[in-house]
C-alpha positions as CSV (number, residue, x, y, z in Angstrom):
1,X,-28.5,-19.1,-1.4
2,X,-25.9,-16.5,0.3
3,X,-22.4,-15.9,0.3
4,X,-20.9,-15.0,3.8
5,X,-17.5,-13.3,4.4
6,X,-16.6,-13.9,7.9
7,X,-13.8,-12.2,9.9
8,X,-11.7,-12.0,6.7
9,X,-8.3,-10.6,7.1
10,X,-5.2,-10.2,4.7
11,X,-1.9,-8.4,5.4
12,X,1.1,-7.6,3.3
13,X,4.7,-6.2,4.2
14,X,3.8,-2.8,5.8
15,X,0.2,-2.9,5.0
16,X,-2.8,-4.6,6.4
17,X,-5.3,-4.6,3.5
18,X,-8.2,-6.4,5.3
19,X,-9.3,-6.5,8.8
20,X,-12.1,-8.7,10.5
21,X,-14.5,-8.1,7.4
22,X,-17.6,-9.8,7.7
23,X,-20.9,-9.3,5.5
24,X,-23.2,-11.4,3.4
25,X,-24.6,-11.2,-0.2
26,X,-27.5,-13.2,-1.4
27,X,-28.6,-14.8,-4.6
28,X,-30.8,-13.1,-7.1
29,X,-29.6,-9.6,-6.2
30,X,-26.7,-7.5,-7.2
31,X,-24.4,-6.5,-4.4
32,X,-22.0,-3.5,-4.9
33,X,-18.5,-3.3,-3.2
34,X,-17.7,0.6,-2.6
35,X,-14.8,2.1,-1.0
36,X,-11.7,4.5,-1.9
37,X,-8.9,3.0,-3.6
38,X,-6.9,1.2,-1.1
39,X,-10.0,0.3,1.0
40,X,-9.6,-3.4,0.2
41,X,-11.9,-4.2,-2.6
42,X,-9.3,-5.7,-4.9
43,X,-8.0,-7.7,-2.2
44,X,-11.4,-9.0,-1.2
45,X,-12.0,-10.0,-4.9
46,X,-8.6,-11.5,-5.0
47,X,-9.4,-13.7,-2.2
48,X,-12.7,-14.6,-3.7
49,X,-11.0,-15.7,-6.8
50,X,-8.4,-17.8,-5.2
51,X,-5.5,-15.6,-6.0
52,X,-4.9,-14.8,-2.3
53,X,-5.4,-17.2,0.9
54,X,-6.9,-15.0,3.8
55,X,-4.5,-14.8,6.9
56,X,-7.8,-15.2,9.0
57,X,-11.4,-15.6,8.5
58,X,-13.3,-17.8,6.0
59,X,-16.0,-17.7,3.2
60,X,-19.1,-19.8,3.1
61,X,-21.8,-20.4,0.3
62,X,-24.8,-21.2,2.7
63,X,-23.1,-23.6,5.0
64,X,-20.4,-25.0,2.8
65,X,-17.1,-23.6,3.6
66,X,-14.9,-22.2,0.6
67,X,-11.1,-22.7,0.8
68,X,-9.3,-21.9,-2.5
69,X,-5.7,-22.3,-2.7
70,X,-5.5,-21.1,-6.4
71,X,-7.9,-19.6,-8.9
72,X,-8.7,-23.0,-10.7
73,X,-10.2,-24.1,-7.1
74,X,-12.5,-21.1,-7.2
75,X,-13.6,-21.7,-10.9
76,X,-14.3,-25.5,-9.9
77,X,-16.3,-24.1,-6.9
78,X,-18.4,-22.0,-9.2
79,X,-17.0,-18.6,-8.5
80,X,-15.9,-16.3,-11.4
81,X,-14.4,-12.9,-11.0
82,X,-14.4,-10.8,-14.3
83,X,-11.7,-8.2,-14.0
84,X,-10.9,-5.1,-16.1
85,X,-7.8,-6.9,-17.8
86,X,-10.0,-9.9,-19.4
87,X,-8.1,-13.3,-19.3
88,X,-8.8,-14.4,-22.9
89,X,-6.8,-16.0,-25.7
90,X,-7.1,-13.8,-28.6
91,X,-5.7,-16.2,-31.3
92,X,-8.7,-18.8,-30.7
93,X,-12.3,-18.7,-31.2
94,X,-15.0,-17.5,-29.1
95,X,-16.2,-21.2,-28.4
96,X,-12.7,-22.3,-27.5
97,X,-12.3,-19.4,-24.9
98,X,-15.8,-20.1,-23.2
99,X,-14.8,-23.8,-22.7
100,X,-11.1,-23.4,-22.2
101,X,-9.9,-26.3,-19.9
102,X,-12.9,-28.4,-20.5
103,X,-13.4,-28.6,-24.3
104,X,-15.9,-31.4,-25.3
105,X,-13.7,-34.1,-26.7
106,X,-13.7,-37.8,-27.7
107,X,-10.4,-39.8,-27.2
108,X,-8.4,-36.2,-27.3
109,X,-10.3,-35.0,-30.3
110,X,-12.1,-32.0,-29.8
111,X,-15.6,-32.0,-31.2
112,X,-16.0,-28.6,-33.1
113,X,-19.6,-29.1,-33.8
114,X,-20.7,-29.8,-30.4
115,X,-18.4,-27.1,-28.9
116,X,-19.8,-24.4,-31.1
117,X,-23.2,-25.7,-30.3
118,X,-22.7,-25.6,-26.6
119,X,-21.1,-22.2,-26.9
120,X,-23.9,-20.6,-29.0
121,X,-26.2,-21.9,-26.3
122,X,-24.6,-20.2,-23.5
123,X,-24.2,-16.8,-25.5
124,X,-28.1,-17.1,-26.2
125,X,-28.8,-17.7,-22.6
126,X,-27.4,-14.1,-21.8
127,X,-28.7,-12.6,-25.1
128,X,-25.5,-12.1,-26.8
129,X,-25.5,-12.5,-30.5
130,X,-21.7,-13.4,-31.4
131,X,-20.6,-16.5,-33.7
132,X,-18.8,-18.7,-31.6
133,X,-16.4,-19.6,-34.6
134,X,-15.0,-15.8,-34.6
135,X,-11.2,-15.3,-33.0
136,X,-11.7,-13.3,-30.0
137,X,-9.0,-10.9,-31.0
138,X,-11.3,-9.7,-33.9
139,X,-13.9,-8.7,-31.1
140,X,-14.8,-5.4,-29.4
141,X,-13.7,-4.9,-25.7
142,X,-17.3,-5.4,-24.8
143,X,-17.9,-8.3,-26.7
144,X,-14.9,-9.8,-25.1
145,X,-16.4,-9.0,-21.9
146,X,-19.5,-11.2,-22.8
147,X,-17.4,-14.0,-23.7
148,X,-15.7,-13.9,-20.3
149,X,-19.4,-13.9,-18.9
150,X,-20.0,-16.8,-21.0
151,X,-16.8,-18.6,-19.7
152,X,-18.0,-18.2,-16.2
153,X,-21.3,-19.8,-16.9
154,X,-19.8,-22.7,-18.9
155,X,-18.3,-23.6,-15.5
156,X,-21.7,-23.2,-13.8
157,X,-20.7,-20.3,-11.8
158,X,-23.1,-19.5,-9.0
159,X,-21.0,-16.3,-7.9
160,X,-20.0,-13.8,-10.4
161,X,-18.2,-10.7,-9.4
162,X,-17.4,-7.7,-12.1
163,X,-14.7,-5.4,-11.1
164,X,-15.2,-2.1,-12.9
165,X,-16.5,-3.4,-15.8
166,X,-17.6,-0.2,-17.8
167,X,-14.4,1.7,-17.4
168,X,-13.7,1.3,-21.6
169,X,-17.4,0.8,-22.7
170,X,-19.3,3.2,-24.8
171,X,-22.9,4.0,-23.5
172,X,-24.5,1.5,-25.9
173,X,-22.1,-1.3,-24.5
174,X,-23.0,-0.2,-21.1
175,X,-26.6,-0.8,-21.6
176,X,-26.2,-4.3,-22.9
177,X,-23.9,-5.1,-19.9
178,X,-26.5,-4.0,-17.5
179,X,-29.0,-6.0,-19.4
180,X,-27.0,-9.3,-19.1
181,X,-26.5,-8.4,-15.4
182,X,-30.3,-8.2,-15.0
183,X,-30.4,-11.4,-16.6
184,X,-27.7,-13.2,-14.1
185,X,-29.8,-11.8,-11.3
186,X,-33.2,-13.2,-12.6
187,X,-31.1,-16.6,-13.0
188,X,-30.4,-16.5,-9.2
189,X,-26.8,-15.8,-9.1
190,X,-24.9,-14.1,-6.7
191,X,-23.4,-10.9,-8.4
192,X,-21.0,-8.5,-7.0
193,X,-20.5,-5.2,-8.9
194,X,-17.4,-3.0,-8.1
195,X,-17.5,0.5,-9.4
196,X,-16.5,3.9,-8.5
197,X,-19.5,5.2,-10.5
198,X,-22.4,6.0,-8.2
199,X,-25.0,6.3,-10.7
200,X,-24.4,2.9,-11.9
201,X,-24.5,1.5,-8.5
202,X,-27.6,3.3,-7.5
203,X,-29.4,2.0,-10.9
204,X,-28.4,-1.4,-11.0
205,X,-27.6,-2.8,-7.5
206,X,-30.0,-4.0,-4.5
207,X,-27.4,-3.8,-2.0
208,X,-24.0,-2.3,-1.2
209,X,-21.2,-3.0,1.3
210,X,-18.5,0.0,1.9
211,X,-15.1,-0.6,3.0
212,X,-12.8,1.9,4.4
213,X,-8.9,1.4,5.2
214,X,-9.5,-2.5,5.2
215,X,-12.5,-2.5,7.4
216,X,-16.2,-3.1,7.1
217,X,-18.0,0.2,7.4
218,X,-21.5,-0.6,6.7
219,X,-23.8,-2.9,4.3
220,X,-27.0,-1.3,3.0
221,X,-29.3,-4.4,2.6
222,X,-31.7,-2.1,0.6
223,X,-30.5,0.7,-1.6
224,X,-34.0,2.2,-2.0
225,X,-33.7,5.7,-0.4
226,X,-30.1,5.7,-0.2
227,X,-28.3,8.5,-2.0
228,X,-25.0,8.9,-3.5
229,X,-23.9,11.4,-0.9
230,X,-24.6,8.7,1.8
231,X,-22.5,6.0,0.3
232,X,-19.8,8.6,-0.5
233,X,-19.9,9.8,3.2
234,X,-19.4,6.2,4.4
235,X,-16.4,5.7,1.8
236,X,-14.4,8.7,2.8
237,X,-15.5,9.4,6.6
238,X,-16.5,13.1,5.5
239,X,-19.1,14.7,3.4
240,X,-18.0,15.8,-0.2
241,X,-20.7,18.1,-1.5
242,X,-19.0,19.5,-4.4
243,X,-16.4,16.9,-5.8
244,X,-15.2,19.4,-8.4
245,X,-14.4,22.4,-6.1
246,X,-13.7,24.5,-9.2
247,X,-11.9,27.6,-8.6
248,X,-11.4,30.2,-11.3
249,X,-7.8,31.6,-12.1
250,X,-5.9,34.3,-14.3
251,X,-5.2,32.9,-17.4
252,X,-2.4,34.1,-19.5
253,X,-0.8,33.9,-23.0
254,X,-0.8,30.6,-25.4
255,X,1.8,28.2,-23.4
256,X,0.8,25.4,-25.9
257,X,0.4,26.0,-29.7
258,X,-0.5,23.0,-32.1
259,X,-1.4,23.8,-35.9
260,X,-2.1,21.5,-38.5
261,X,-1.4,18.2,-36.3
262,X,-1.6,15.0,-38.2
263,X,-1.3,11.4,-37.2
264,X,-2.7,7.9,-36.6
265,X,-6.5,8.2,-35.6
266,X,-6.7,11.8,-36.3
267,X,-8.7,13.0,-39.2
268,X,-7.4,15.7,-41.4
269,X,-5.3,18.3,-39.6
270,X,-6.2,19.6,-36.1
271,X,-5.0,22.9,-34.2
272,X,-5.2,23.3,-30.7
273,X,-4.3,26.5,-28.2
274,X,-3.8,26.1,-24.4
275,X,-3.0,29.1,-22.4
276,X,-1.0,29.4,-19.2
277,X,-3.1,28.6,-16.3
278,X,-5.9,27.2,-18.4
279,X,-7.4,23.8,-18.1
280,X,-8.8,22.5,-21.2
281,X,-10.9,19.4,-21.3
282,X,-11.4,17.0,-24.3
283,X,-14.6,15.2,-24.5
284,X,-15.8,12.4,-27.0
285,X,-17.0,8.9,-27.3
286,X,-14.8,5.7,-27.3
287,X,-12.9,5.8,-30.8
288,X,-13.2,9.5,-31.3
289,X,-9.4,10.0,-31.4
290,X,-8.7,11.7,-28.1
291,X,-5.9,9.4,-26.8
292,X,-4.3,9.5,-30.5
293,X,-4.4,13.4,-30.3
294,X,-2.4,13.4,-27.2
295,X,0.1,10.9,-28.2
296,X,0.4,12.7,-31.5
297,X,1.2,16.1,-29.6
298,X,3.6,14.1,-27.5
299,X,5.3,12.3,-30.6
300,X,4.5,8.9,-28.9
301,X,3.2,7.7,-32.2
302,X,5.1,7.2,-35.5
303,X,4.3,9.5,-38.3
304,X,2.8,12.4,-36.2
305,X,3.5,15.9,-37.7
306,X,2.6,19.3,-37.0
307,X,3.8,22.7,-35.6
308,X,4.1,22.9,-31.9
309,X,5.0,25.9,-29.9
310,X,5.7,25.9,-26.1
311,X,5.8,29.3,-24.3
312,X,5.9,30.7,-27.5
313,X,9.1,29.0,-28.8
314,X,8.7,26.6,-31.9
315,X,9.8,23.0,-30.9
316,X,11.2,20.3,-33.1
317,X,11.2,17.5,-30.8
318,X,10.5,14.1,-32.3
319,X,9.9,11.7,-29.4
320,X,8.6,11.9,-26.0
321,X,12.1,12.3,-24.2
322,X,12.8,15.3,-26.2
323,X,8.9,16.6,-25.5
324,X,9.9,16.1,-21.8
325,X,13.0,18.2,-22.1
326,X,10.8,20.9,-23.6
327,X,8.7,21.0,-20.6
328,X,5.7,18.9,-22.0
329,X,4.6,16.0,-20.2
330,X,2.0,13.1,-20.4
331,X,0.0,11.0,-18.0
332,X,-1.1,8.2,-20.3
333,X,-4.4,6.4,-20.1
334,X,-3.2,2.9,-19.3
335,X,-1.0,3.7,-16.4
336,X,-0.2,0.1,-15.6
337,X,1.2,-0.7,-19.0
338,X,2.6,2.8,-20.0
339,X,2.8,4.9,-16.9
340,X,4.5,2.9,-14.1
341,X,7.2,0.2,-13.9
342,X,5.5,-2.1,-11.7
343,X,8.5,-4.0,-10.2
344,X,10.3,-0.6,-9.2
345,X,9.8,1.3,-6.0
346,X,7.7,4.6,-5.5
347,X,11.2,6.3,-5.3
348,X,12.3,5.0,-8.5
349,X,9.0,5.5,-10.3
350,X,9.0,9.2,-8.9
351,X,12.8,10.0,-10.1
352,X,12.5,8.1,-13.3
353,X,12.7,11.1,-15.7
354,X,14.3,13.9,-13.7
355,X,17.4,12.0,-12.3
356,X,19.3,12.7,-15.3
357,X,19.8,16.1,-14.3
358,X,20.7,15.2,-10.7
359,X,23.1,12.4,-11.1
360,X,26.6,12.5,-9.7
361,X,29.3,12.9,-12.6
362,X,26.5,12.5,-15.2
363,X,26.6,8.6,-14.6
364,X,25.9,7.5,-10.9
365,X,22.5,7.9,-9.2
366,X,22.4,10.6,-6.6
367,X,20.8,8.6,-3.8
368,X,20.5,11.7,-1.5
369,X,18.4,13.8,-4.1
370,X,16.7,10.5,-4.9
371,X,15.6,10.1,-1.3
372,X,14.8,13.9,-0.8
373,X,12.8,14.5,-3.9
374,X,10.6,11.3,-3.5
375,X,9.7,12.3,0.0
376,X,9.0,15.7,-1.0
377,X,6.6,14.5,-3.8
378,X,5.0,11.9,-1.6
379,X,4.4,14.5,1.1
380,X,3.1,17.1,-1.3
381,X,0.9,15.0,-3.1
382,X,-0.3,13.1,0.1
383,X,0.8,9.5,-1.6
384,X,-0.3,6.6,0.7
385,X,2.7,4.4,0.8
386,X,4.1,2.4,3.5
387,X,7.8,3.5,2.5
388,X,9.5,4.9,-0.4
389,X,10.8,1.7,-1.2
390,X,7.3,0.0,-1.5
391,X,6.9,-1.5,-5.1
392,X,4.5,0.8,-6.8
393,X,2.3,-2.2,-8.1
394,X,1.1,-2.6,-4.6
395,X,-0.3,0.8,-4.2
396,X,-4.0,1.7,-5.2
397,X,-4.8,3.2,-8.7
398,X,-5.2,6.8,-7.2
399,X,-1.8,6.5,-5.4
400,X,-0.2,5.4,-8.7
401,X,-1.6,8.2,-10.6
402,X,-0.2,10.6,-7.9
403,X,3.2,9.1,-8.4
404,X,3.2,9.6,-12.1
405,X,2.3,13.2,-11.3
406,X,5.2,13.5,-8.8
407,X,7.5,12.3,-11.5
408,X,6.3,15.4,-13.8
409,X,6.1,17.7,-10.8
410,X,10.1,17.0,-10.4
411,X,10.8,18.3,-13.9
412,X,10.7,21.8,-15.2
413,X,7.0,21.5,-16.3
414,X,5.1,24.0,-18.8
415,X,2.3,21.7,-20.0
416,X,0.7,18.7,-18.6
417,X,-1.4,16.5,-20.5
418,X,-3.4,13.6,-18.9
419,X,-5.5,11.1,-20.4
420,X,-8.4,9.8,-18.2
421,X,-6.7,11.0,-15.1
422,X,-9.3,9.5,-12.7
423,X,-10.2,6.4,-14.5
424,X,-10.7,3.5,-11.8
425,X,-10.1,6.3,-8.9
426,X,-12.4,6.8,-6.1
427,X,-14.5,9.9,-5.1
428,X,-11.7,11.1,-2.5
429,X,-8.7,10.6,-4.6
430,X,-10.5,12.4,-7.6
431,X,-10.9,15.2,-5.6
432,X,-7.3,15.3,-4.7
433,X,-6.3,15.0,-8.2
434,X,-8.6,18.0,-9.0
435,X,-6.9,20.1,-6.4
436,X,-3.4,19.1,-7.9
437,X,-4.3,20.4,-11.3
438,X,-6.1,23.5,-10.1
439,X,-3.0,24.5,-8.1
440,X,-0.6,23.6,-11.1
441,X,-2.7,25.7,-13.4
442,X,-2.5,28.6,-10.6
443,X,1.3,28.3,-10.9
444,X,1.2,28.9,-14.9
445,X,1.3,25.4,-16.2
446,X,-1.1,24.7,-19.1
447,X,-3.3,21.7,-18.5
448,X,-4.8,19.8,-21.2
449,X,-6.8,16.5,-20.3
450,X,-9.3,13.8,-21.9
451,X,-12.0,12.3,-20.0
452,X,-15.1,9.9,-20.9
453,X,-16.9,11.0,-17.9
454,X,-18.7,14.3,-19.3
455,X,-19.7,15.7,-15.7
456,X,-16.0,15.7,-15.0
457,X,-15.3,17.6,-18.1
458,X,-17.7,20.2,-17.4
459,X,-16.9,20.4,-13.7
460,X,-13.0,20.7,-14.0
461,X,-12.4,22.4,-17.5
462,X,-12.3,26.1,-18.2
463,X,-12.7,25.3,-21.8
464,X,-14.1,22.2,-23.7
465,X,-13.1,20.8,-26.8
466,X,-15.1,17.9,-28.3
467,X,-13.9,15.2,-30.8
468,X,-15.8,13.0,-33.0
469,X,-14.4,10.6,-35.5
470,X,-10.6,12.0,-35.2
471,X,-11.6,15.6,-35.4
472,X,-12.1,18.4,-33.0
473,X,-15.9,19.4,-34.0
474,X,-16.8,21.9,-31.4
475,X,-15.5,24.4,-28.6
476,X,-17.5,25.4,-25.7
477,X,-16.7,28.1,-22.9
478,X,-17.3,26.6,-19.4
479,X,-20.4,29.2,-18.9
480,X,-22.0,28.0,-22.2
481,X,-21.4,24.1,-22.0
482,X,-24.3,21.8,-20.9
483,X,-24.3,18.0,-20.7
484,X,-26.8,18.1,-23.7
485,X,-25.0,20.5,-25.8
486,X,-21.6,18.7,-25.6
487,X,-23.1,15.2,-26.0
488,X,-24.9,16.4,-29.2
489,X,-21.8,17.2,-30.9
490,X,-19.9,14.2,-29.8
491,X,-22.5,11.7,-31.2
492,X,-21.9,10.5,-34.7
493,X,-24.0,12.0,-37.3
494,X,-25.7,9.0,-38.1
495,X,-27.2,9.0,-34.7
496,X,-28.8,12.3,-35.3
497,X,-26.2,14.6,-33.8
498,X,-25.6,18.0,-35.1
499,X,-22.9,18.7,-37.7
């Protein structure tokens, strides 16, 4: 069995997302879909799942043409796409979620016993031990992902696509997911895998298709002997030998000083210093308290307390609005929910914060300043957008992140905190984000960032803090840090980590 994309084209106002894309994926294999943000991967997945209808071309499963006008059509035809944002109902059981829309019933009454039996059989088929009677809301993210896979199998899905499935999983959960994907491959499904993590692609994928600027660049039918560098070069159209491009700089006096910080998800009290011109990285496993630490400093969580100084001046701010006025900014982990206003334009999202200082008479929006500042930030950060009026939701993840950075660059920034600044962002955009951080640090800004990608922390940070179970447990200078030493401190003591 083979799935064929033939001359697929799809456009939106001001953007041609896909142009004449043609390639095939065979059953019994895992086929990677690679490309920078904005390359067309998400659009292609949405066509596959029936969210979008192509302007030209078509899809064929062997000789059968697939025409989906809505997602339900794709599901009924045996096609399932498992997105980062899972489509489950948290208040009902695992079994009910798996068979949502086709519950086993007699005269309108659901047969709970048969429902749980069938759900258990599907979960056992992929080697998952979850009680089908549990509410989905009580499960971990990784377990919910397994339920989503079970949901696809309950519809006899022949084609299953995964969109950035490991972005929020621990290493142990990733291993379990890979086992399930291997089992789906053995069961002769067509499996698509979308990820920016080259190590994952080379480990579990058999073939790879590369898109760039909405066009098909190359399909590697066999990844044996293909290197990450080769795939990245096809993705960006140039060689990127040193993605981090780290450069040392002058480091001054403490710009951010946090003492006896307490708050939700933080164990005991924590203290941190970040100097002017310094980039400090925080590493820890999922649940270590990294996000909670940044939110407590930003006063985005109720009950956070502790002494904070910025530029040697004690601060008494109690909420993010006051923190921003003090010169401290946060780029949140979940940029779609907490960082952007999806229905608003690039210009509005850029000017959202600083417009208070440029309004006319303190009440009217200054259109001239708004256009000028937004254009300045778009040019400065090389944001790819057809216009300043484009809704930000239609930009790629990397460009959305740069708009958020542009928002803070419109302010009098002294301290920049970033939570997973490159999650879901391609290699080329990552390099651009790192360059922005180095430039900010060189101007005297103190940078504090969280990342679950250990190579990123080692590559970018001047100094590394390690968190475990809500507390900072170790500190490393860049010259002293190795993957082994940092990871050893991040692991829970029960797993044999050093105390």
